[in-house]
C-alpha positions in Angstrom: -21.0 -61.5 117.1 -22.2 -58.9 114.5 -18.9 -57.4 113.6 -16.9 -57.9 110.6 -13.1 -58.9 111.4 -10.2 -59.2 108.8 -8.1 -62.1 109.6 -6.9 -63.6 106.1 -5.6 -66.9 107.4 -3.5 -70.3 106.9 -3.4 -69.8 103.1 0.4 -71.0 102.5 -0.2 -74.4 104.0 -0.2 -76.2 100.7 3.0 -78.6 99.5 3.0 -79.6 103.0 2.2 -83.4 104.5 -0.8 -81.4 106.3 -2.7 -80.3 103.6 -2.1 -83.4 101.2 -4.2 -85.3 103.9 -8.0 -85.3 103.1 -9.7 -82.4 105.0 -13.6 -83.3 103.7 -15.6 -83.5 106.6 -19.3 -84.3 107.1 -21.6 -81.0 106.6 -18.5 -78.9 105.2 -17.5 -77.3 102.3 -13.7 -78.0 102.2 -10.9 -75.7 100.4 -8.1 -78.3 99.6 -4.6 -77.4 98.4 -3.7 -78.8 95.1 -1.2 -81.6 95.3 -1.0 -83.3 91.7 1.8 -82.1 89.9 -0.1 -82.6 86.7 -3.0 -79.9 87.8 -0.9 -77.3 89.5 -0.7 -74.3 87.6 3.0 -73.1 86.7 1.6 -69.4 87.3 3.3 -67.6 90.2 1.9 -66.5 93.3 0.5 -68.2 96.2 -3.1 -69.4 94.2 -0.8 -71.5 91.7 -0.6 -73.8 94.8 -3.3 -73.1 97.2 -6.7 -73.3 95.8 -9.3 -71.7 98.0 -12.4 -69.8 98.3 -12.6 -66.5 99.8 -15.5 -64.4 101.1 -16.2 -61.0 99.2 -15.0 -58.9 102.3 -11.4 -60.5 102.5 -10.9 -61.6 98.8 -7.6 -59.7 99.0 -3.9 -60.8 98.3 -2.7 -63.6 100.2 0.6 -61.6 101.3 -1.5 -58.6 102.9 -1.9 -60.7 105.9 0.6 -63.9 105.6 3.5 -61.7 103.9 5.9 -64.0 101.8 6.5 -63.6 98.6 3.6 -63.6 96.1 5.9 -63.3 92.8 7.9 -66.4 93.5 7.5 -69.8 91.7 8.6 -72.3 93.8 7.7 -73.0 97.8 10.6 -71.8 99.4 11.2 -68.6 97.9 7.4 -68.0 98.5 7.4 -69.0 102.1 10.2 -66.5 102.9 9.4 -64.9 105.6 5.9 -66.2 105.5 3.5 -65.5 108.6 1.6 -68.9 109.3 -0.5 -67.5 111.7 -1.4 -64.0 111.2 -4.3 -63.6 113.6 -2.2 -64.8 116.4 -2.1 -62.4 119.1 1.4 -61.3 118.2 0.4 -60.5 114.8 -3.3 -59.5 115.1 -2.8 -55.7 115.2 -0.4 -55.6 112.1 -2.3 -58.1 110.0 -6.4 -57.8 111.3 -5.5 -54.3 112.6 -5.0 -53.0 109.1 -8.8 -52.7 108.5 -10.1 -53.5 112.1 -7.9 -51.3 114.2 -10.2 -50.1 116.7 -12.0 -53.7 117.3 -8.7 -55.2 118.1 -7.5 -53.0 120.4 -11.0 -53.0 122.4 -10.8 -57.0 122.1 -7.0 -57.4 123.2 -8.5 -55.5 126.3 -11.7 -57.6 126.8 -12.0 -60.0 129.6 -12.6 -62.7 127.1 -9.1 -62.3 125.6 -7.3 -61.5 128.8 -9.1 -63.9 131.1 -7.9 -62.0 134.1 -10.8 -62.8 136.5 -10.3 -66.8 135.8 -6.4 -66.4 136.5 -6.9 -64.4 139.6 -9.5 -66.5 141.0 -7.0 -69.4 140.9 -4.3 -67.3 142.1 -5.8 -65.7 144.9 -7.3 -68.9 146.4 -3.4 -70.2 146.3 -2.4 -66.9 148.3 -1.5 -64.5 145.8 -1.5 -60.9 146.9 -1.3 -58.7 143.5 -3.7 -59.2 140.7 -2.4 -59.8 136.7 -3.8 -58.1 133.9 -3.5 -60.6 131.6 -2.9 -64.5 131.3 0.3 -63.5 129.7 1.4 -62.0 132.9 1.6 -65.4 134.8 5.0 -65.9 136.0 7.2 -68.7 134.5 8.5 -71.1 137.1 10.9 -73.8 136.5 11.1 -75.3 140.0 8.0 -74.2 142.4 9.4 -73.3 145.5 5.6 -72.1 146.8 2.2 -73.5 146.6 1.4 -70.1 144.1 4.4 -71.0 141.7 3.1 -74.7 141.7 -0.2 -73.0 140.8 1.3 -70.9 138.2 2.6 -73.8 136.5 -0.7 -75.2 136.8 -2.3 -72.6 135.1 0.0 -71.9 132.0 0.4 -76.0 131.2 -2.5 -77.7 132.4 -5.3 -75.2 133.1 -5.2 -72.6 130.1 -5.9 -74.9 127.2 -8.9 -72.3 126.1 -7.6 -68.8 125.1 -6.2 -67.0 121.8 -3.0 -67.7 122.4 -3.2 -71.5 122.2 -5.2 -73.5 119.2 -6.7 -76.2 121.5 -6.4 -79.5 122.5 -6.0 -82.1 119.6 -9.7 -83.3 119.7 -12.0 -83.2 116.7 -14.1 -80.7 118.2 -11.6 -78.3 120.3 -8.9 -77.7 117.8 -9.1 -74.1 116.5 -7.4 -71.3 115.0 -5.8 -68.4 117.2 -6.3 -64.9 118.0 -9.5 -63.8 116.1 -9.3 -66.8 113.9 -10.4 -68.6 117.1 -13.8 -67.6 116.5 -14.2 -66.7 113.2 -12.6 -69.4 111.1 -13.9 -73.0 110.9 -11.8 -75.7 112.2 -12.0 -79.3 112.6 -9.5 -81.6 114.1 -6.9 -79.3 113.6 -7.9 -78.7 110.0 -8.8 -75.4 108.6 -12.2 -76.1 106.6 -12.9 -73.1 104.8 -11.4 -69.8 104.4 -14.3 -67.8 104.4 -14.7 -65.6 107.5 -17.8 -66.0 109.6 -19.2 -62.5 110.6 -21.4 -64.0 113.4 -19.8 -67.2 115.0 -22.2 -70.1 115.8 -22.2 -72.2 118.8 -19.5 -74.9 117.3 -17.2 -72.0 117.9 -18.4 -71.2 121.2 -17.9 -75.0 122.3 -14.4 -75.3 121.2 -13.5 -73.6 124.6 -17.1 -74.0 126.5 -16.7 -77.6 126.8 -15.9 -79.9 129.9 -18.1 -79.0 133.0 -18.0 -75.6 132.1 -20.4 -72.7 131.1 -21.8 -73.5 127.5 -21.5 -77.0 127.7 -24.6 -77.1 130.1 -26.5 -75.2 127.6 -26.7 -78.1 125.3 -27.5 -80.5 128.2 -23.8 -82.3 128.4 -22.1 -83.4 132.0 -19.0 -85.2 131.3 -18.3 -88.7 132.8 -15.9 -89.2 135.4 -12.6 -90.4 133.7 -11.9 -93.8 135.2 -12.4 -96.3 132.4 -15.1 -98.1 134.9 -17.2 -95.0 134.8 -17.3 -94.3 131.1 -19.4 -95.8 128.2 -19.5 -97.6 126.2 -17.8 -99.6 128.9 -17.4 -103.3 126.8 -16.6 -101.9 123.6 -13.1 -102.8 122.0 -13.1 -100.0 119.4 -11.7 -96.6 119.9 -14.9 -94.5 121.1 -15.5 -91.4 119.5 -14.7 -88.4 121.7 -15.0 -84.9 120.1 -14.3 -83.1 123.4 -12.1 -85.4 124.9 -14.3 -87.5 127.3 -17.8 -88.9 126.7 -20.6 -87.0 128.1 -23.8 -87.6 130.0 -26.9 -86.1 127.8 -28.8 -84.2 130.0 -32.0 -81.7 129.7 -30.4 -78.8 127.5 -31.4 -75.0 128.5 -34.9 -73.8 126.8 -33.4 -71.0 125.1 -31.3 -73.7 123.2 -34.3 -75.9 122.8 -36.3 -72.8 121.4 -33.6 -72.2 118.8 -31.4 -69.5 120.3 -27.7 -69.8 119.9 -24.9 -68.3 121.9 -24.3 -65.1 120.4 -28.2 -64.1 120.6 -27.6 -63.2 124.5 -23.7 -63.0 124.5 -23.0 -60.2 121.8 -19.9 -58.7 120.5 -20.8 -55.8 122.9 -20.0 -58.0 125.8 -17.8 -60.1 124.3 -15.3 -58.0 122.4 -15.0 -54.5 124.2 -12.7 -53.4 126.4 -13.6 -54.2 130.1 -14.7 -50.9 130.8 -17.5 -51.0 127.9 -18.5 -54.3 128.5 -21.8 -55.1 128.9 -22.9 -58.0 130.6 -26.9 -59.7 129.7 -29.1 -60.5 132.5 -32.1 -62.5 132.3 -34.2 -59.2 133.7 -32.8 -57.1 130.8 -34.9 -59.0 128.6 -37.7 -60.6 130.5 -38.6 -57.4 132.6 -41.1 -55.2 130.9 -40.1 -52.1 132.4 -36.3 -52.5 131.7 -37.0 -53.6 128.1 -39.3 -50.8 127.3 -36.9 -48.3 128.6 -33.7 -49.7 127.0 -33.5 -52.4 124.4 -30.3 -54.4 125.7 -29.6 -56.2 122.3 -29.7 -55.3 118.6 -31.2 -58.3 117.6 -34.6 -57.1 119.4 -37.0 -55.2 118.1 -40.7 -54.3 119.2 -43.3 -56.5 117.1 -46.8 -54.6 116.5 -48.0 -58.1 114.9 -47.2 -59.8 118.0 -47.8 -56.9 120.2 -44.3 -58.0 122.1 -41.0 -57.8 121.9 -39.0 -60.4 119.5 -35.4 -61.6 119.3 -34.2 -62.8 115.9 -32.2 -65.7 116.5 -28.7 -66.3 114.9 -29.3 -70.1 114.7 -32.5 -70.1 113.2 -33.2 -66.6 111.8 -36.7 -66.8 113.1 -38.5 -64.3 115.4 -39.0 -65.4 119.0 -41.4 -63.6 121.0 -39.9 -62.7 124.4 -42.1 -63.5 127.1 -42.4 -61.3 130.5 -42.3 -62.0 134.0 -45.7 -62.4 135.1 -45.6 -64.8 138.1 -45.7 -63.1 141.7 -42.8 -65.1 142.8 -40.6 -62.3 140.3 -41.7 -59.2 142.4 -41.6 -60.8 145.5 -37.9 -62.6 145.3 -36.1 -60.6 142.6 -33.9 -58.6 145.3 -33.5 -62.1 147.3 -32.6 -64.7 144.6 -30.9 -64.8 141.4 -33.3 -66.2 138.4 -31.4 -69.6 138.5 -32.0 -70.4 141.9 -35.7 -71.2 140.7 -35.0 -71.9 137.0 -31.9 -74.2 136.9 -32.4 -77.8 135.9 -29.3 -78.7 137.1 -25.6 -77.8 137.7 -22.1 -79.1 137.6 -20.8 -79.9 141.1 -17.2 -81.2 140.6 -16.0 -81.8 144.4 -12.7 -82.2 145.7 -10.5 -81.7 142.4 -7.2 -83.1 142.8 -4.1 -81.8 140.6 -0.9 -83.4 140.6 2.2 -82.4 138.8 4.2 -85.4 138.3 7.7 -85.6 137.1 8.0 -89.2 136.9 8.0 -91.2 133.7 5.9 -94.2 135.3 2.4 -94.6 134.2 1.0 -97.8 135.3 -1.0 -96.3 138.3 -2.9 -94.0 135.8 -3.6 -96.9 133.3 -7.7 -96.7 134.0 -7.2 -92.7 133.9 -5.8 -92.3 130.4 -8.3 -90.0 129.7 -8.0 -87.2 131.4 -9.6 -84.4 129.2 -5.8 -83.4 127.9 -4.6 -84.8 124.7 -1.2 -84.2 125.5 -1.7 -86.5 129.1 -3.7 -89.0 127.2 -1.4 -89.4 124.2 1.9 -89.7 126.6 0.1 -92.3 129.2 -1.4 -94.4 126.3 1.5 -94.3 124.3 4.2 -95.0 126.6 2.2 -97.5 128.0 2.4 -99.6 124.9 6.2 -101.1 124.7 6.0 -101.4 120.8 5.7 -97.6 120.4 8.5 -95.1 120.5 8.4 -93.2 123.8 7.3 -90.0 124.1 8.9 -87.3 126.3 7.6 -87.1 129.8 6.9 -83.4 129.0 4.1 -80.6 128.7 3.9 -77.5 126.8 3.2 -74.1 128.1 -0.1 -72.9 126.7 1.3 -69.5 126.4 4.9 -69.6 125.2 4.3 -73.0 123.6 7.4 -74.3 124.9 7.9 -77.8 126.3 8.7 -78.5 130.1 9.5 -81.5 132.5 6.7 -83.4 134.2 2.9 -83.6 133.4 -0.1 -82.7 135.3 -3.0 -85.5 136.2 -6.6 -84.5 137.3 -9.2 -86.4 139.6 -12.1 -85.6 141.3 -13.8 -86.9 144.5 -17.3 -86.9 143.4 -18.8 -85.4 140.1 -22.5 -84.5 140.5 -25.5 -82.5 138.6 -28.6 -83.4 140.6 -28.1 -81.4 143.8 -28.4 -77.4 143.1 -26.4 -75.9 146.0 -27.7 -72.5 146.9 -25.8 -70.0 149.3 -25.3 -66.1 149.7 -22.8 -64.2 148.2 -20.8 -61.6 149.1 -23.6 -59.0 148.7 -25.9 -61.3 150.7 -27.9 -62.5 147.3 -28.9 -66.0 146.8 -27.0 -67.7 144.1 -26.4 -71.3 142.6 -23.1 -72.1 143.6 -20.2 -74.7 142.9 -17.1 -75.5 144.4 -14.8 -74.5 141.7 -12.2 -73.6 144.2 -12.3 -77.0 146.0 -8.8 -77.5 144.4 -5.9 -79.6 146.0 -2.2 -79.3 144.3 0.8 -82.1 144.4 4.2 -82.4 143.1 6.1 -85.4 143.0 9.5 -84.5 141.9 11.7 -86.6 139.3 13.3 -88.2 142.4 10.1 -89.4 143.8 10.1 -86.7 146.3 6.8 -85.3 147.2 7.1 -81.4 147.6 4.0 -80.5 148.0 1.1 -83.1 149.3 -2.4 -82.4 148.4 -2.2 -78.5 149.4 -5.8 -77.2 149.5 -6.9 -73.7 148.3 -7.4 -71.2 150.9 -10.9 -70.1 149.2 -13.7 -69.7 151.8 -16.7 -71.9 152.1 -15.2 -75.0 150.6 -14.4 -73.7 147.4 -17.7 -72.5 146.6 -18.3 -69.7 144.2 -21.5 -68.3 143.0 -22.4 -69.3 138.5 -25.0 -69.2 136.7 -25.9 -72.6 135.0 -27.1 -72.6 131.3 -29.7 -75.0 132.4 -32.8 -72.6 132.4 -36.2 -74.2 132.6 -39.6 -73.8 134.0 -39.5 -73.5 137.8 -41.8 -76.1 138.5 -43.8 -77.0 141.5 -41.1 -77.2 144.2 -39.0 -73.9 143.4 -40.1 -72.3 146.9 -38.4 -75.5 148.3 -35.1 -74.2 147.4 -35.6 -70.8 148.7 -36.8 -72.3 151.9 -33.9 -74.6 152.1 -31.4 -71.7 151.8 -33.0 -69.7 154.3 -33.3 -72.3 156.7 -29.4 -73.1 156.3 -29.2 -69.5 157.5 -30.9 -69.8 160.3 -28.7 -73.0 161.5 -25.7 -71.2 160.9 -26.8 -68.1 163.1 -27.5 -70.9 166.0 
């Protein structure tokens, strides 16, 4: 994202227990607070306690964004009316917007920010008639009366852990800032590692949200293990296994663009991610690889024509190298361009999690879930493992609303019928175009209340085609010898349906 963003963040955390911990992490240079009284300056102001390095563009007074009192000489007075998260959506217009007003306005209406497409996709699968404009419009429901009410509770408490109002799950690689800081400041294990702002986020920032069996994780060849203890590895270990993204993963073949050195933002630029919905431009494979298109309209700012290579090249944000962009030469491209999406032939594998069951359980009984404690949700995992240990103080059987932050009774469990990757399902979308499909809406909702009454019993979504929806696997590779078999198989399925 080649934009400049002001989000002066997390300055006045020192003098607290959190900043007294050791923040040193491998591969990072860390800003730490001074906690030894003999070394603390007697000067007034934030930096008397907070030692940090700011990037030149944001080397400004702490109170510009965090407020508080810079003239105070003690913590209590200095933190008076302090804004701890100035980049949070509730504050960012008054903080980041001081210098980046148009960017903040545009970003707050982007699909990447409102997540309205994903929200409406799930809600309509459970009989919603109207579309919402933002995740913040999802109704708050205490006692669901309909399956849509239950789906709204699911979205607010279990699903929406990756959006700018929430600081992410408490796993090492998924915890982050809020608002603008989600992408433009560096975190690890919930700690701010540096106060220097990142103009162009790297893939580590993207993967803080795009992990698990979601597009982005596959770009690195990662596929989540099953959740049951018996299907995760190393099964025999007695040590706590390192799970930076919550669940171990299979290492499959990565996308060819990732192997060649391209980062996420090399294709998904700020123009796509941060512009308002009406101005966002989504990049397509043919925008770069079709010689006619790229000659008439260069799609990305990091692409230029190289007379040395006699071709268009893309300068990668990951390695700063110039990568020649190959054109479409095989006859199949012209033959099938109006029939099939590129990934029908070029996807090496795809996500296929079938029969996703989600159960809200208000009962504080955990024995049945001992082998399923790893749920991809830190909250759920923490409650199960802690409350099964009778030597520990019991944690409340509640789960937070990921938008408001309030705790509500009951927790959401998740499970699958199968999780596979090897068979790529291909079918026609609403426009008759062949696409790779995944059963993302093959969802079943259950609710057991605190009186053990089953209020909803595995209610399926009303999505057509067994919940299959088109998506673009980020597992691009060479089409291989059998690309035609995929197309023939899909077309044969069409013939079988007509008969």
